[in-house]
N, C-alpha and C positions, 0 to 999 in steps of 0.2 A: 374678891371678885370687885369689889369697887375701886380698886387700882387699875383693872382692865378696863372698866366702863370709862374712869376719867383719862386713860392713855388713849382709848378709841377717839375720846372728846378732842383731845390735844392733837390728835394726828389728822381729824377731820378739819380741826381750825388752821393747822399749819397747811393743809393743803389749799384749804379756801384762800388764806392770806397770800399764799405763792400766786395762785391765779388772779387774785384781786390786781395784781400789776398790770393785767391785761387792760384794766381801765386806762392805767397812767399810758400805757404805749398806744392806746385806742385816741386820747387826746394829742398825743405828740404827732401821730400819723396823720389825723384830718388836719391839725393844724398845719402841717407841712404841706399836705396837699392842697389846701384852701389857699397858700401863698404859691404854691407852685403853680396852680391853676389860673388862679388871677391876676397875678403879678409877674411870674415869669411866663406866663402863657403855655406852660408845659404840663398838661395832664397826665397822669397815669391810670392805665386801664386797670391793673391790678390792685390799686388800693381800695376799691370798693369790696372785692373779694377777701381781702386781708382785714378789713374791719369786720365782716361779718363773721370770719373764722374766729377773731379774738374775741367779739362779743357772746358769740356761740361758746367759747371755751369758758368765759367769765359765767355766764348763764348756768351752763350744764354743771361746773364742779360749785357752784354755790349751795347746791341743793343738799348736800351733807354736811357743808358747815352750818349752814342755818338750822337744820334738825339737831346738829349736836348744841346748838343755843336756844333750843327750844323755841324757835321763832319762827316758825310756820303760821301762816293764818289758821284760826279757828273760830267757832262760835264759841267765844267766851262768855257771852251775857248769859248763857244757860251752863256751859261746861265749868264755868269760873266758881259755881254755886255749890256742885257736887263735892262729898268728901274724897279724900286722894284715892281710898279706895274704888270708889265709884268711878272716878276718873280713870283709873287704872285700867279696870275691867272694860270702860269703853274704848281706850287706846289701843289695848291688846286686842280686842275683836277687830278694829279696823286695820291694824297692823297685819292681823291673819288673813283677813277676806280681801283686803285692796292692796297693801301696801306690798306684801311679799311677792303674790303673784305678778304684780306689775313691774317690780323692780327687777325681778329674776328674769322676766319676758324682754324686759329692755337691755339688760347685760347679754344674756345670751344672743337675741338678735342683734343688737350693736356690735358684738364680735363678729359673727358671720356676715353682716355688713361692711366692716372695715375690713374684713380679709379679702372680701371681693373687691373692694377698691383698691387695696395694696396690690392684689393679682394682676389689674389691669393698669397699675400706676395712674390713677384717676385724677384729672386735672380740672381746673375752672374753665370754663366757657369764654372767657375774656380775652381781647387782644394779645395781651400778656399773660399767659394762663400760669396758675401756681398750682403745686402740688396740693391735691384735696386729701388723700389717703391719710396722711399723718393726723389732720384734723378729725378725720372720723372715727379715730382710738380713742377721741374724748367720749365718745358715747360709752362703751362698755367700762370706761374707767369712772366715769360719772355712775354709772349703774353699780358698779364694785363697791366704791365709797359709800353711796348710800345704803347699798346692802349691809356692809360692816357697821355702820352708824346704826341701822334699823334694828339690827340683831341687838345691839348694845340697848336701845330702847325700848326693846321688847324684854330684855332681862331686868330693865327697870320697871317696867310694869310688873311683872311676876314679883320682885321683891316689895313693891308697893302695896300689891294685893296681899301678901304674907304679912306684912308689917305693920300697913296703914298709915304710911306716910312716902313719901317721896325719897329716892337717894338722894345725896347732895350734888350738886355740880360744881364745875370751876365757877362758872358766872350762871346765878340762877335768872331767868328772864320772867317777868311777870307783865304780861301786856296791860290787864286791866287793873285798876285799884278796886278788889272785891269789896273791900269794906266801903268805900265812898258809893260803889254801885248798889250796894244793898240799903244805902241811906235814900239814896236817889228813886229806887223804885218800891221804897219800903216793904222791904223783906225781913222777916225774923229769921233767927237760925233755926227755931223750931218747925218753921215751916219748909225751910230747907231739906232738914233731918227728915221729915216726914215724906217729903216728895223721893228722897233717897232712898227710901226703905222700900217705897213701893216701886221704884225702878229695878232696886235690887230683888224684890219677890217676882216682878215680873220676869226679870232675866233667868230667874231659877226656873220660873215655871215654864218657859220654852225649852 
């Protein structure tokens, strides 16, 4: 199972790094357009549309990559104090209640949306239109990538609940230095364990 989880991480990382080249293309495109517009006095109407599509592709495909690196923003001020098993319980609950329904809906609706765009060969509305339907397939692609990576994260949560420790990743990320944070707010391990037990008890009661 660990080999499967790491394979999913590597796949999400590979896709994220591949689409990261959109940033380079954006820089080159904007630089060229500025030169063309202000030096050659030959602006191009389609460049703005291309910029939006490149940025959109970069943004959408970064979701699964960031999830594979455990890099999405969370409230670490409290979360970082919890034991791994409690963290996993919180994460698993959020994945089931919010993540899975949202990502499945985005993937399904995005596929229909892209199909309708393809059916009419949708184009942008600039003076020099670009085909828009290929870009719209980025939406279900990004949703599928997020769904696959999310399933891997759910498996990690289940393993952590069973074992009491998070499975290893290729590259572990810790956004907050928990030890320094404990010193700063003068919190002891005993206080954290007491809060942890209280949260687990309340969760079991519900």
